[in-house]
C-alpha positions as CSV (number, residue, x, y, z in Angstrom):
1,M,20.7,102.0,-87.8
2,A,22.4,98.6,-87.3
3,D,23.3,96.6,-90.4
4,A,21.1,93.6,-91.0
5,V,22.5,90.4,-89.6
6,P,21.4,87.2,-91.4
7,Y,20.8,83.9,-89.7
8,L,20.0,80.3,-90.6
9,K,17.5,78.2,-88.7
10,M,18.6,74.6,-88.4
11,N,17.8,71.5,-86.4
12,G,19.2,68.1,-85.6
13,L,16.4,65.7,-84.7
14,G,14.2,68.6,-83.7
15,N,16.9,70.2,-81.4
16,D,16.9,73.6,-83.1
17,F,19.4,76.4,-83.5
18,V,19.7,79.9,-84.8
19,V,23.1,80.0,-86.6
20,I,24.9,83.3,-87.3
21,D,28.2,83.6,-89.2
22,V,30.3,86.2,-87.5
23,R,33.6,85.4,-89.1
24,T,33.8,88.6,-91.1
25,R,31.6,90.8,-88.9
26,P,32.0,90.2,-85.1
27,L,28.8,90.4,-83.2
28,A,28.6,90.9,-79.4
29,L,25.4,89.8,-77.8
30,N,24.5,90.0,-74.1
31,A,22.4,87.4,-72.2
32,D,19.2,89.4,-72.7
33,Q,19.7,89.5,-76.5
34,V,20.4,85.7,-76.5
35,R,17.3,85.0,-74.5
36,W,15.2,87.2,-76.9
37,I,16.5,85.3,-79.9
38,A,15.8,81.9,-78.2
39,D,12.3,83.0,-77.1
40,R,9.7,81.1,-79.1
41,E,6.9,83.6,-78.5
42,Q,8.5,87.0,-78.8
43,G,11.8,86.2,-80.6
44,I,12.9,83.7,-83.3
45,G,12.9,80.6,-81.1
46,C,15.6,78.0,-80.6
47,D,17.2,75.7,-78.1
48,Q,20.7,77.1,-78.7
49,L,22.2,80.1,-80.5
50,I,25.3,79.2,-82.5
51,L,27.9,81.8,-83.6
52,L,30.4,80.7,-86.3
53,E,33.8,82.3,-85.7
54,P,37.4,81.9,-87.0
55,S,39.3,79.0,-85.5
56,H,42.5,79.8,-83.6
57,Q,43.6,76.1,-83.5
58,G,43.8,75.4,-87.2
59,A,40.3,74.0,-87.4
60,D,37.9,74.9,-90.2
61,I,35.7,77.0,-87.9
62,F,35.1,77.8,-84.3
63,M,31.5,77.1,-82.9
64,R,30.4,79.2,-80.0
65,I,27.3,78.0,-78.2
66,Y,24.7,79.8,-76.1
67,N,21.8,78.0,-74.4
68,A,18.3,79.5,-74.4
69,E,18.8,81.0,-70.9
70,G,21.6,83.2,-72.2
71,G,24.7,81.4,-70.9
72,E,27.6,80.0,-72.9
73,V,28.2,76.3,-72.9
74,D,31.0,74.2,-74.3
75,A,29.4,71.4,-76.4
76,C,26.4,70.6,-78.5
77,G,26.4,67.4,-80.5
78,N,23.3,68.2,-82.7
79,A,24.6,71.6,-83.6
80,S,28.0,70.1,-84.5
81,R,26.3,68.1,-87.2
82,C,24.5,71.1,-88.6
83,V,27.7,73.3,-88.6
84,A,29.8,70.5,-90.1
85,A,27.3,70.3,-93.0
86,L,27.5,74.0,-93.6
87,V,31.2,74.1,-93.6
88,A,31.6,71.0,-95.7
89,E,29.4,72.6,-98.4
90,E,31.3,75.9,-98.2
91,L,34.7,74.2,-98.6
92,S,33.5,71.5,-101.0
93,R,34.9,68.8,-98.8
94,D,33.4,65.8,-97.0
95,K,35.7,66.1,-94.0
96,V,35.9,69.2,-91.7
97,V,37.1,70.0,-88.2
98,I,35.0,72.1,-85.8
99,E,36.7,73.8,-82.9
100,T,34.6,74.2,-79.7
101,N,35.5,75.1,-76.1
102,A,35.4,71.4,-75.4
103,G,37.9,70.5,-78.1
104,L,38.3,69.7,-81.8
105,L,35.5,67.7,-83.5
106,P,36.5,66.0,-86.7
107,S,33.4,65.4,-88.8
108,T,32.5,63.5,-92.0
109,V,29.5,64.7,-94.1
110,S,27.6,62.5,-96.5
111,G,24.6,64.4,-97.7
112,K,22.1,64.7,-94.9
113,V,24.0,62.4,-92.6
114,V,27.0,63.5,-90.5
115,T,29.3,61.6,-88.3
116,V,31.1,63.7,-85.6
117,D,34.0,62.4,-83.5
118,M,32.9,63.7,-80.1
119,G,36.2,62.8,-78.4
120,V,36.9,60.8,-75.3
121,P,34.5,60.8,-72.4
122,K,35.6,61.7,-68.8
123,F,34.5,59.6,-65.9
124,G,36.5,61.0,-62.9
125,W,34.3,62.6,-60.3
126,D,36.4,65.7,-60.4
127,Q,36.3,65.8,-64.2
128,I,32.5,65.8,-64.5
129,P,32.6,67.6,-62.0
130,L,30.8,66.4,-58.8
131,S,30.8,68.1,-55.4
132,E,31.6,64.8,-53.7
133,E,34.2,62.1,-54.4
134,F,32.9,58.9,-55.9
135,H,35.3,56.2,-57.1
136,D,32.7,54.5,-59.3
137,T,30.8,56.9,-61.4
138,R,28.8,54.2,-63.1
139,G,26.3,54.8,-60.3
140,I,26.4,57.5,-57.6
141,E,24.3,58.1,-54.5
142,L,21.5,60.4,-55.6
143,Q,17.8,59.9,-55.7
144,V,14.4,61.5,-56.1
145,G,11.5,60.5,-53.9
146,P,11.2,58.5,-50.7
147,I,14.3,56.8,-49.4
148,D,12.6,53.4,-49.3
149,A,10.9,53.8,-52.7
150,P,12.7,56.4,-54.8
151,V,11.3,57.4,-58.2
152,L,14.8,57.9,-59.7
153,H,18.1,56.8,-58.2
154,T,21.8,55.9,-58.7
155,P,22.5,57.8,-61.9
156,S,25.6,57.2,-64.1
157,V,27.6,60.4,-64.5
158,V,30.0,61.4,-67.3
159,N,31.4,64.4,-69.0
160,V,31.3,64.5,-72.8
161,G,32.1,68.2,-73.2
162,N,29.5,69.0,-70.6
163,P,28.3,67.2,-67.4
164,H,25.6,64.5,-67.7
165,A,23.6,62.4,-65.2
166,V,21.8,59.3,-66.6
167,F,19.0,57.7,-64.6
168,W,18.2,54.2,-65.6
169,V,14.4,53.4,-65.6
170,R,12.4,50.3,-66.2
171,N,9.3,52.0,-67.5
172,D,8.9,54.3,-70.5
173,P,10.8,57.5,-69.9
174,D,7.7,59.4,-71.1
175,E,5.9,58.2,-67.9
176,Y,8.1,60.2,-65.6
177,A,7.5,63.9,-64.8
178,L,10.9,65.0,-66.1
179,D,9.6,68.6,-66.5
180,R,9.2,68.6,-62.7
181,F,12.3,66.6,-61.7
182,G,14.6,68.1,-64.4
183,P,15.1,71.6,-62.9
184,L,15.7,70.2,-59.4
185,L,18.3,67.7,-60.6
186,E,20.0,70.1,-63.0
187,N,20.6,72.4,-60.1
188,H,21.3,69.8,-57.4
189,P,24.3,70.7,-55.2
190,M,26.0,67.5,-56.4
191,F,26.6,69.3,-59.7
192,P,28.6,72.5,-59.2
193,E,28.4,73.3,-62.9
194,R,24.8,72.0,-63.1
195,A,24.1,68.9,-65.3
196,N,22.1,67.6,-68.2
197,I,19.6,65.0,-66.9
198,S,18.6,62.0,-68.9
199,L,16.1,59.2,-68.3
200,A,17.2,56.0,-70.2
201,Q,15.4,52.7,-70.8
202,V,17.1,49.8,-72.5
203,V,14.4,48.6,-74.9
204,A,16.6,46.1,-76.9
205,P,20.1,44.6,-76.7
206,D,21.4,47.5,-78.9
207,R,18.7,50.2,-78.5
208,I,18.0,52.7,-75.7
209,K,15.1,55.1,-75.4
210,V,16.1,58.4,-73.9
211,R,14.4,61.6,-72.7
212,V,16.4,64.7,-71.8
213,W,16.2,67.7,-69.6
214,E,19.0,69.9,-71.1
215,R,21.0,72.2,-68.9
216,G,19.9,75.8,-69.6
217,A,17.4,74.7,-72.2
218,G,14.8,72.4,-70.5
219,L,13.0,69.5,-72.2
220,T,14.3,69.0,-75.7
221,R,13.5,66.8,-78.6
222,A,17.1,65.7,-78.9
223,C,20.4,66.2,-77.3
224,G,23.5,64.9,-79.0
225,T,25.8,65.0,-76.0
226,A,23.2,63.2,-73.9
227,A,23.1,60.5,-76.5
228,C,26.9,60.2,-76.2
229,A,26.6,60.1,-72.4
230,V,23.9,57.4,-72.4
231,A,25.8,55.3,-74.9
232,V,29.0,55.2,-73.0
233,A,27.4,54.9,-69.6
234,A,25.3,52.0,-70.7
235,A,28.4,50.2,-72.2
236,R,30.3,50.8,-69.0
237,K,27.5,49.1,-67.1
238,G,27.4,46.2,-69.5
239,L,23.9,47.0,-70.6
240,V,24.6,47.3,-74.3
241,P,27.6,46.9,-76.7
242,R,29.7,49.8,-77.8
243,E,27.6,50.3,-80.9
244,V,24.0,51.3,-80.0
245,Q,21.1,53.3,-81.3
246,I,19.7,56.0,-79.1
247,D,16.0,56.9,-79.6
248,L,15.1,60.4,-78.7
249,P,11.7,62.2,-79.1
250,G,13.0,63.8,-82.3
251,G,14.6,60.7,-83.9
252,T,17.5,58.3,-83.7
253,L,21.2,58.7,-83.4
254,D,23.7,55.9,-84.2
255,M,26.5,55.8,-81.5
256,H,29.8,54.0,-81.7
257,W,32.1,54.1,-78.7
258,R,35.3,53.1,-80.5
259,E,37.3,50.5,-78.6
260,S,40.6,51.4,-80.2
261,D,40.9,54.9,-78.7
262,D,37.6,55.4,-76.7
263,H,36.4,58.2,-79.0
264,I,32.7,58.5,-79.4
265,L,31.3,58.6,-83.0
266,M,27.9,60.1,-83.3
267,T,26.0,59.8,-86.6
268,G,22.7,61.4,-87.5
269,D,21.0,63.8,-89.9
270,W,20.5,67.5,-90.0
271,T,17.9,69.9,-91.5
272,L,18.0,73.5,-92.8
273,D,14.6,75.0,-91.8
274,G,15.0,78.5,-93.3
275,E,16.7,81.8,-93.0
276,G,16.0,85.4,-91.9
277,Q,17.5,88.5,-90.4
278,L,17.8,89.7,-86.8
279,P,15.5,92.7,-86.2
280,A,17.4,96.0,-86.2
281,E,15.9,97.0,-82.8
282,L,17.6,94.0,-81.2
283,L,21.0,95.2,-82.3
284,A,20.5,98.9,-81.5
285,P,23.1,100.3,-79.1
286,E,20.6,100.6,-76.3
287,A,19.6,97.0,-76.6
288,A,23.2,95.9,-75.9
289,E,23.5,97.9,-72.7
């Protein structure tokens, strides 16, 4: 019988995670096992599965990220805050560094509030990446709906550890059928690595309301990298200053696109929801085949 594997259930603004520490006991999971863990009816239920591993770049920890569909991704802003809080408590420090496939994330923890340095955004069409060359990624040629009256059009695109497309809307983002448009846009040929899709409405000079279809996870209550993408894309277009609040269905993130070095600082809270153990049958040898 497989040994019991404990996990923590955490969330950042409702974007929830199953977090497993595998630093002293490696754990290999296939895509089917990841999907079972993420399944909200049959499994544990989460938007992403997070594995905590030893860092190989001198950071305090390496964070491996799997989306609910079973595939590995490089970045997750909300999970970064949760992991930073765990590691800070473990090390009795208020500053920690998380290694991800997208780079190193210096983080500062103050109780339930964490600020993560998400690094420098990438705007080149080949860095996002796109399948066509665009010199100005503040708005590319892409639309949904009739040519003469598109429902969504001219998204800003940016890579903040993963690819994002931000559609600017005049009406409340809740009024749009993102559950219908999201899968089509995520998998549009324009995005060879697929993309996270956001609808963004500027509701005040320093505030933006956002709704997100997350690549590999679907509609989500919050997406930290989407908040980063919206903040920098809006500032590039001159819609807001470099310090802005992003309102997501699960809550608000404070964003600062620092002018001195173009790093994105994301500040928000985190929550520990509970703990448990993976069921033994999930880890049985036949389950991994």
